C-alpha positions, 0 to 999 in steps of 0.5 A: 292243711293242703297235703298233695299227693304227687311225684313224676313216675305212675305205679307209686301208689299215690292214689292208694294215699290220697285216698286212704289219708282222706278216710282216715281223716273223715274216721277222725271227725275232719270236714274233708276234700279230696280232690281228683287232679290226676287225669286216671280219676281214680280217686274219684272213682273210689270215692264214688263207689265207696259213697254208693255202700249201703253200710255208711262209712265216715264220708269226705266231700269228691270233686275232679279238678284240672288245669290252672283254675285248680290253684284258685279252686284250693284257694277258694275252698281253703276255708271251707273244710278241715283239710284238703287233700290233692291227688295230683298223679304221676306226671310232671303236670300243671295239675300238680304244679298248681296245686303245690303253689299252694299246698302246705306238704307234698308227700312222694311215695317210691317204690324200691327198686324200681325206677321211681328213684332215679326221678329222685332229682327231678322231684327236688328240682320241682319243689325248689321252683315252687318253693320260690312261688310258695316257700312255706311248702314242706316236701317228703318223701317215704317207701311205699309198696316196699318188700317186707325185708331185704336190702332193698328197702335200706339202699332205697332210704339212703339214696332218698336221705341224701336228697336235702330238698325232700325229708325222709319219713320214718316209716314203710308201707309195704306190698299189701293184698290188703291195699289192693282189697280194700279197693276194691269194695271202696274201704280203708285196710283199717275197715276190712272185715278180715284185718291185715295187723300189719297194713293197718300199722303202716299207713297209721305211722304215715297218716301220725306223721302227716297229722301228728 
């Protein structure tokens, strides 16, 4: 599978999602490639930190790629890995569009009670454009960094469901400290010494939705 985490608004946790999915696929024994196609290079930095840890954890291959060559490079490497995960960043860039022309799935996290939701129609328009080149692309959206309770989550999910070009995943990932703590250690939340069971269950729910 070629999976892209993307969108056109920063701060919704796309890199956290991309790195967690790469780690979890590696934990499952897959030969995984994580491509950092975001100019901020956060997932590359995370992966570099992870690979430097003394206590070795399940590994994956990671590289930086950008520009129009992204499409051709992904196609070259497609047969070498079980899955390719692309962290495309939070803007409508050449990188993201190039990755989407090769992708099987796009997943877009949205933060409730934010300007993220205003970009729904724009994201859907990009998906429509890309489907003219890549008609098999499936686009999914879900709530990330959500409040643990409150009506804002339900209202945001309803807004996403109204958009026919994005399929709404039946999961929600809350804004939990465990995700930040894990990132600072080069780990996923299910690798922390002090486990946050809710965070683990939430990211596992996303993983199951995407990979079955």
